[in-house]
C-alpha positions in Angstrom: 42.4 101.5 19.8 43.0 98.3 21.7 45.3 97.0 18.9 47.3 100.2 18.9 47.7 100.0 22.7 48.8 96.4 22.4 51.4 97.2 19.8 52.6 100.1 21.8 53.3 97.9 24.8 55.2 95.4 22.7 57.3 98.2 21.3 58.1 99.5 24.8 59.2 96.1 26.0 61.2 94.7 23.0 63.0 97.8 21.7 65.2 98.1 24.9 65.8 94.4 24.8 66.9 94.6 21.2 69.2 97.6 21.9 70.9 95.9 24.9 71.3 92.7 22.9 72.9 94.7 20.1 75.3 96.4 22.4 76.3 93.1 23.9 76.9 91.6 20.5 79.0 94.7 19.5 81.0 94.5 22.7 81.6 90.8 22.2 82.7 91.3 18.7 84.9 94.3 19.7 86.4 92.2 22.5 87.0 89.4 20.0 88.6 91.9 17.7 90.8 93.3 20.5 91.7 89.8 21.5 92.6 89.0 18.0 94.6 92.3 17.8 96.5 91.5 21.1 97.2 88.0 20.0 98.7 89.4 16.8 101.1 91.5 18.9 101.9 88.7 21.3 102.6 86.3 18.5 105.9 88.2 18.1 106.5 89.8 21.5 106.1 86.5 23.5 109.4 85.6 21.9 112.0 86.0 24.8 114.7 86.6 22.3 113.0 89.5 20.6 115.0 92.6 20.9 116.2 95.8 19.2 119.2 98.1 19.2 118.7 101.5 20.6 121.5 104.0 21.2 124.0 101.2 20.9 122.2 99.1 23.6 120.3 95.9 23.1 116.7 96.3 24.4 114.4 93.3 25.0 111.0 93.5 23.5 109.7 90.5 25.3 106.1 90.6 26.8 104.9 88.0 29.2 101.6 87.1 27.6 100.4 85.1 30.6 101.2 87.9 33.0 99.4 90.4 30.7 96.2 88.2 30.5 96.1 88.1 34.3 96.7 91.8 34.8 94.1 94.5 35.3 94.9 95.7 31.7 93.8 92.4 30.2 90.7 94.1 28.7 92.8 96.9 27.2 94.2 96.7 23.7 97.9 97.2 23.0 97.0 100.2 20.9 95.2 101.8 23.9 98.6 102.5 25.5 101.0 102.4 22.5 99.5 105.0 20.2 100.6 105.7 16.6 101.9 102.2 16.2 101.6 100.4 12.8 102.1 96.7 13.2 102.9 96.4 9.5 106.0 98.6 9.7 109.3 98.2 11.5 109.8 100.0 13.6 106.1 100.3 14.4 106.3 104.0 15.0 108.6 106.6 13.6 107.4 109.2 16.2 107.5 107.1 19.4 105.7 108.8 22.3 105.7 108.0 26.1 102.8 106.0 27.4 100.5 108.4 29.2 98.8 106.5 32.0 97.2 109.6 33.4 95.0 109.9 30.3 93.0 107.1 31.8 94.0 107.2 35.5 93.0 110.8 36.3 93.4 110.1 40.0 97.1 109.7 39.5 97.7 113.2 38.4 99.3 114.4 41.7 102.3 112.2 40.8 103.3 114.9 38.2 104.2 117.3 41.0 105.4 115.1 43.9 108.8 113.5 44.5 108.0 110.8 42.0 107.4 113.2 39.1 110.4 111.8 37.2 109.5 108.2 38.0 107.7 106.3 35.3 104.6 104.5 36.2 105.8 101.2 35.0 108.8 101.4 37.4 106.4 100.7 40.2 103.5 99.0 38.5 105.5 97.1 35.8 104.6 97.4 32.1 102.3 94.6 31.2 101.6 92.3 34.2 100.0 95.1 36.3 98.4 93.9 39.5 95.2 95.2 41.0 95.6 98.1 43.5 94.7 95.9 46.5 97.2 93.2 45.5 99.8 95.8 44.7 99.4 97.5 48.1 100.3 94.3 49.8 103.8 94.5 48.3 104.1 98.2 48.0 107.0 98.4 50.5 108.9 95.7 48.6 108.3 97.7 45.4 109.7 100.8 47.1 112.8 99.0 48.3 113.4 97.7 44.8 114.3 101.2 43.7 115.5 102.8 46.9 118.7 100.9 47.4 120.3 103.3 49.8 121.7 101.5 52.9 119.7 103.6 55.3 116.4 102.8 53.6 117.2 99.2 53.1 117.5 98.9 56.9 113.8 99.3 57.1 113.4 95.5 56.6 115.0 94.9 60.1 113.2 97.8 61.8 110.4 97.7 64.4 108.1 99.3 61.7 108.6 96.4 59.4 107.8 93.9 62.2 104.6 95.8 63.0 103.5 96.3 59.3 104.1 100.0 59.2 104.6 100.5 55.5 106.2 103.3 53.4 102.7 104.6 52.7 102.0 105.0 56.4 104.6 107.8 56.6 105.0 109.1 53.0 101.3 108.8 52.0 100.1 107.0 48.9 102.1 106.0 45.9 100.7 108.8 43.7 100.8 111.5 46.5 104.2 110.6 47.8 105.8 113.4 49.8 109.2 114.0 51.2 109.0 114.7 54.9 110.8 117.9 56.0 112.5 118.1 59.3 109.7 120.3 60.6 107.1 117.7 59.6 108.8 114.7 61.2 107.3 115.1 64.7 103.7 115.4 63.3 104.2 112.5 61.0 105.4 110.2 63.8 102.7 111.7 66.1 100.0 110.0 64.0 100.9 106.8 65.8 103.0 108.1 68.7 100.7 110.9 69.9 101.8 110.9 73.6 105.5 111.1 72.6 104.7 114.0 70.2 103.1 116.0 73.0 106.1 115.4 75.2 108.5 116.4 72.4 106.6 119.6 71.7 107.4 120.8 75.3 111.1 119.7 75.1 114.1 121.9 74.7 114.8 120.1 71.4 111.5 121.2 69.9 111.9 124.7 71.2 115.3 125.1 69.5 114.1 123.4 66.3 111.2 125.8 66.1 113.6 128.7 66.3 115.3 127.5 63.1 118.3 125.7 64.5 119.2 123.1 61.9 121.2 121.1 64.4 118.3 120.6 66.7 117.2 117.0 66.7 113.8 115.6 65.9 112.5 112.0 66.0 114.6 110.6 63.1 117.8 112.1 64.5 117.6 109.8 67.5 115.6 106.8 66.3 116.7 106.9 62.6 114.5 107.4 59.6 114.1 103.8 58.3 116.0 101.5 60.6 114.0 102.9 63.6 116.1 102.0 66.7 114.3 101.9 70.0 116.7 100.1 72.3 118.0 102.4 75.1 121.7 101.8 74.4 121.3 102.1 70.7 119.4 105.4 70.9 121.9 106.9 73.2 125.1 105.7 71.5 123.9 106.4 68.0 121.9 109.5 68.6 122.5 111.4 71.9 126.2 111.0 72.0 126.7 111.4 68.2 125.3 114.9 68.6 126.4 115.9 72.0 130.0 114.8 71.5 130.4 117.1 68.6 132.7 119.9 69.8 131.6 122.2 66.9 128.0 122.1 68.2 128.9 122.1 71.9 132.3 123.9 72.3 134.1 124.8 75.5 134.8 123.0 78.8 131.8 123.9 80.9 128.5 122.2 81.6 126.7 121.2 78.4 129.9 121.1 76.4 131.0 118.0 74.4 134.0 117.6 76.8 131.6 117.6 79.7 129.4 114.9 78.2 132.5 112.9 77.1 133.0 111.9 80.8 129.8 109.7 80.6 131.6 107.2 78.4 134.0 106.3 81.2 131.4 106.5 84.0 129.9 103.6 86.0 126.6 104.3 84.3 128.0 103.5 80.9 129.9 100.4 82.1 127.6 98.5 84.5 126.9 94.8 83.5 124.6 92.3 85.0 124.7 88.6 84.0 126.5 89.7 80.8 123.7 92.1 79.8 124.0 95.9 79.9 122.1 97.5 82.7 123.6 100.9 82.2 121.8 104.1 83.1 121.8 106.1 79.9 120.9 109.5 78.8 117.1 108.9 78.7 117.1 107.5 82.2 118.2 110.8 83.6 117.1 113.4 81.0 113.9 111.7 79.8 113.3 110.5 76.3 111.0 113.1 74.6 110.3 115.7 77.2 113.9 116.7 77.6 114.2 120.2 79.2 116.8 122.6 80.5 117.9 121.8 84.1 116.8 125.4 85.0 113.2 124.4 84.4 111.7 123.3 87.7 109.8 120.5 86.0 113.0 119.1 84.3 114.1 115.7 85.6 117.6 117.1 86.0 116.6 120.1 87.9 118.4 120.2 91.3 115.1 119.9 93.3 114.1 116.8 91.3 117.4 114.9 91.2 116.4 112.7 94.1 113.3 111.6 92.2 115.4 111.0 89.0 118.2 109.0 90.8 115.6 107.2 92.8 114.2 105.4 89.8 117.3 103.1 90.1 118.6 103.8 93.6 115.4 103.6 95.5 116.7 102.5 98.9 119.6 104.9 98.8 117.4 107.9 97.9 114.9 106.8 100.6 117.7 107.1 103.2 118.9 110.4 101.8 115.4 111.9 102.0 115.3 111.3 105.7 118.8 112.6 106.2 119.7 116.2 107.3 121.0 116.8 103.8 117.7 115.6 102.2 115.6 117.6 104.6 117.5 120.8 104.0 117.3 120.2 100.2 113.5 119.6 100.4 113.3 123.0 102.2 115.0 124.6 99.2 118.4 125.3 100.8 121.0 126.2 98.2 123.8 124.9 100.5 122.3 121.5 100.9 124.0 118.8 98.7 122.2 116.6 96.3 123.3 113.5 94.5 125.4 115.2 91.8 127.3 117.3 94.3 129.0 114.2 95.7 128.9 111.8 92.8 129.2 114.1 89.9 127.0 114.4 86.8 128.4 112.5 83.8 131.6 111.4 85.4 129.9 109.2 88.0 132.4 106.5 89.3 132.1 103.3 91.3 132.4 104.1 95.0 134.3 100.8 95.5 136.8 101.1 92.6 137.3 104.8 92.0 140.1 106.8 93.8 137.6 109.7 93.9 135.8 107.7 96.7 138.9 106.6 98.6 138.6 107.4 102.3 141.0 110.3 102.2 139.4 111.9 99.2 135.9 111.4 100.7 137.1 113.5 103.7 138.1 116.3 101.4 134.8 116.0 99.6 132.9 116.4 102.9 135.2 119.2 104.2 134.7 121.1 101.0 131.3 122.1 102.5 131.9 121.6 106.2 134.7 124.0 106.8 135.5 127.5 107.9 133.7 127.1 111.2 130.3 126.6 109.6 129.5 123.8 112.0 131.6 123.9 115.2 131.8 121.1 117.8 133.4 120.6 121.2 136.4 118.4 121.7 137.1 116.2 124.7 138.3 119.1 126.7 135.1 121.0 126.1 136.8 123.5 123.7 135.3 124.6 120.4 136.6 122.4 117.6 136.2 122.8 113.9 135.3 119.8 111.8 138.6 120.4 110.0 140.1 119.2 113.2 139.5 115.7 111.8 142.6 116.2 109.6 144.7 116.4 112.8 143.0 113.4 114.4 144.4 109.9 115.0 141.8 108.6 112.5 143.1 110.7 109.6 146.7 110.1 110.5 146.1 106.4 110.4 144.5 106.7 106.9 147.5 108.7 105.6 149.8 106.0 107.0 147.9 103.3 105.0 145.6 101.9 107.6 142.4 101.8 105.6 140.4 100.4 108.5 140.5 103.8 110.1 137.2 105.6 109.8 136.2 108.5 107.7 133.1 110.7 107.6 130.6 108.2 106.1 131.5 105.4 108.5 130.3 107.5 111.5 127.6 109.6 109.9 126.4 107.2 107.2 126.9 107.5 103.4 123.4 108.8 102.6 121.5 108.6 105.9 123.4 111.5 107.6 121.0 112.7 110.3 121.3 115.2 113.1 122.4 113.9 116.5 119.0 115.0 117.8 117.3 112.3 115.8 117.1 109.1 117.9 117.6 107.0 114.7 120.8 108.8 113.8 124.1 106.9 113.9 125.5 109.7 116.0 122.6 110.1 118.4 123.7 109.7 122.0 122.2 106.2 122.3 123.9 105.0 119.1 127.3 106.6 119.2 128.9 103.7 121.2 127.6 101.2 118.6 128.8 103.4 115.8 132.3 103.6 117.3 132.3 99.9 118.2 131.2 98.7 114.7 133.0 95.7 113.2 136.6 96.5 112.4 136.7 99.5 114.8 136.6 99.8 118.6 134.8 96.5 119.3 136.7 95.6 122.5 136.1 99.1 123.9 132.4 98.7 123.2 132.4 95.4 125.1 134.0 97.2 128.1 131.6 100.2 127.8 128.5 98.1 127.7 127.2 97.6 131.2 129.2 100.4 132.7 127.6 103.1 134.8 128.0 105.5 132.0 126.4 103.2 129.4 123.5 102.4 131.8 122.8 106.1 132.2 122.8 106.7 128.4 120.5 103.8 127.8 118.0 105.2 130.2 118.0 108.6 128.4 120.2 110.5 130.9 121.8 113.2 128.8 124.3 113.9 131.5 125.8 110.4 131.2 128.9 110.4 128.9 129.4 108.4 125.7 132.4 108.1 123.4 132.5 111.6 122.0 132.0 113.3 125.4 135.4 112.1 126.4 137.2 111.7 123.1 135.7 114.5 121.1 133.9 114.5 117.8 136.4 115.0 115.0 139.8 116.0 116.5 140.3 112.7 118.3 143.9 112.3 119.6 145.8 109.1 120.3 145.8 107.7 123.8 149.5 107.0 123.4 150.7 110.5 124.5 154.4 110.7 125.2 154.0 113.1 128.1 152.5 110.8 130.8 152.2 113.7 133.3 150.2 115.8 130.8 148.0 112.8 129.9 147.2 112.3 133.6 146.4 116.0 134.1 144.2 115.9 131.0 142.3 112.9 132.3 141.7 114.5 135.7 140.5 117.7 134.0 138.2 115.6 131.8 136.6 113.7 134.6 136.3 116.9 136.7 134.3 118.6 134.0 131.4 116.4 135.1 132.2 115.3 138.6 133.2 118.8 139.6 130.0 120.3 138.3 127.7 121.2 141.3 124.6 121.2 139.1 125.4 117.9 137.4 126.3 116.2 140.7 123.1 117.4 142.4 120.9 116.5 139.3 122.2 112.9 139.3 122.7 112.4 143.1 126.4 111.7 142.7 129.0 111.8 145.5 130.1 115.4 146.3 133.6 116.9 146.4 135.1 114.0 144.4 137.3 116.3 142.5 138.4 118.3 145.6 139.2 115.2 147.6 141.2 113.6 144.8 143.3 116.8 144.5 144.0 116.8 148.2 144.8 113.1 148.3 148.3 111.7 148.1 147.7 110.8 144.4 146.4 114.3 143.6 149.2 116.0 145.5 151.8 113.8 143.8 150.3 114.6 140.4 150.2 118.3 141.2 153.7 118.1 142.4 154.9 116.7 139.0 154.9 113.0 139.7 154.9 111.3 136.3 153.8 107.9 137.8 151.1 109.3 140.0 147.7 107.6 139.7 144.8 109.5 137.9 141.1 108.7 137.7 141.6 106.1 134.9 144.3 104.3 137.0 141.8 103.2 139.5 138.3 103.4 137.9 139.3 102.2 134.4 138.6 104.0 131.1 135.5 102.4 129.6 134.4 99.8 132.1 133.6 102.4 134.9 131.3 100.8 137.5 130.2 101.7 141.0 132.2 100.1 143.9 129.1 98.0 144.8 129.4 96.2 141.4 131.5 93.0 141.7 133.0 93.7 138.3 134.2 97.1 139.3 137.9 97.7 139.5 137.3 99.6 142.8 135.1 96.9 144.3 136.6 95.9 147.7 137.6 92.5 146.4 139.3 93.9 143.4 141.2 96.7 145.0 144.4 94.6 145.7 144.7 93.9 142.0 143.9 97.4 141.0 146.3 99.1 143.4 148.8 96.3 142.9 149.5 97.6 139.4 151.4 100.4 141.1 151.9 99.0 144.5 153.1 95.4 144.2 152.3 93.3 147.2 149.3 95.4 148.3 146.8 93.5 150.4 143.2 94.0 151.4 144.2 95.2 154.8 145.4 98.5 153.3 142.0 99.3 151.8 139.7 99.3 154.9 139.1 103.0 154.6 137.7 105.3 151.9 140.0 106.7 149.2 138.0 109.9 148.6 137.7 111.3 152.2 134.7 113.7 152.1 134.3 113.6 155.9 137.7 112.6 157.4 136.6 112.7 161.1 134.0 109.9 160.3 135.6 108.2 157.3 139.1 107.9 158.8 139.5 109.2 162.4 143.2 108.4 162.5 143.9 110.4 159.4 141.7 113.2 160.7 143.5 113.5 164.1 147.0 113.2 162.5 145.9 115.9 160.1 144.6 118.0 162.9 147.9 117.4 164.9 150.0 118.5 161.9 147.8 121.5 161.4 148.2 122.5 165.1 151.9 121.9 164.9 152.3 123.9 161.7 150.3 126.9 162.8 151.7 126.7 166.3 155.2 126.7 164.9 154.5 129.5 162.6 152.8 131.5 165.4 155.7 131.0 167.7 158.1 132.2 165.0 156.0 135.2 164.4 155.8 136.0 168.1 159.5 135.5 168.4 160.2 137.9 165.6 157.9 140.5 166.9 159.4 140.4 170.4 162.9 140.5 168.9 162.0 143.5 166.8 160.5 145.2 169.9 163.7 144.6 171.8 165.9 146.0 169.1 163.7 149.1 168.7 163.9 149.7 172.5 167.7 149.3 172.4 168.1 151.8 169.6 165.9 154.3 171.6 168.2 154.0 174.7 171.3 154.5 172.6 169.9 157.7 171.1 169.0 159.0 174.6 172.5 158.2 175.9 174.1 160.2 173.1 172.1 163.2 173.9 173.2 163.3 177.5 
């Protein structure tokens, strides 16, 4: 029993060993046989000149033996692929059949139904020096480009994908499962890497139109290209946006959204700006966005009217910051449909340089502003206190000067600001009461007048916040400013007296500011006032004595009516006038105290005038009485 058990153990151990050894010997002999068989084939086919004629063409039968021995098929026999071949016959097979790689490589079966169905395996993998899958994958793109010679596909080599090792397989899947990407699949394919952009694109107007079946609707490759893959802002816009949106067949007509409407962009300042030789243009994506493009009617769209300040502010930060604080910006933020936004003044695609374009010449700017501020929408008062429309600017000395070629003359933006237009009630506004004088006296405008006005009693009152104190527009008006060179001197003098009287003749204003009373009345009753009322063209008016801008109290040594300066002031009309002539007041509010001589002379003349008139009336009455009595006596005498 023990012997049998011992023999059994030996049998269990050695039989498997003998079987494995036999198999190894068989495999080695088979390999040797195959090697011998392959060597027989290569003995002829390693000849580089070996060829045959087929269909009138000379076909090479050369096989690179070294390449074959290094290939993954080096353990395969020639007959494994080339079936029904007899090496002793020429040709080796009378019924030649195609090599069927799939008979061994079952995993490659999908190739029979994909876009490579008509492509032979050896066209990618070669015939004999086949590389391992991992090594082949490293040069897969190179292999693809060796067949796909189209210019568009060849551009891949210079694309951003090539630089970042994004291969053909990354988009088109593996070599045996290659698929053609339909237009509907492009976004999801690109979204594998560019997920955020795919999400934006899904919400865009482009995606919405594409999903409705519009074949002209763009997807990723329409803008970025399919293989060249352009990502530069200018390239995307010039080669994608404009190529599509300048097509009049796709976008007919003349209105917004038409090809003609978009065409204006090409000549706009946005398309032409250069900085240090490099393009710094604002292109389509800067305003419309790159992937989440939407209709301007959508409140979330970057080109929606309510969001234009935000969009333009990406480049024009300071300008938009000023505009937001302006009256226009505030009204726009409140949702006012009448409030202007950037495009209302500058246009949309046809935006021009404000310095170079005729659209922004001073005269054209006026028309642009008046296109909204007209028809009595915002009335103002002129220097006479009368209601004046803003359109009165077109009759002003400023506008007249512009038409005559004086481009130093101001237009709307020089007084109100280009973007920071604010209400006069805002202390920071260029047209607030405290700032108007500086606005009018800015460089190139009324600088000398500003110098005179500064320090005057009017300017001091304004600087202290006295709303009753006048500044430039209180006298000259807001928009319909007339020239001081009026041909009719008499009318000019009368207008000046009326202008000054508007304030100095107001009882409330005089009391509120503790000003001298009856100034207007006393002037009118003075020799100057009487002469003016009588039609004297050379008669002195308020400006003749007090000045126009440098109006100061008589106690001020710089005042034109200061006692020391009166000879010079009056001497302009009365040559040779001396200080002796000016010992009494000019405006006599209380003649008995201010000038007794004038008071008693006036009283004497009044007594004389009324006495004479009274005597004449008494004389006429007595004469009439005498005549009536005489007539009565005559009638009585006739009766007798």
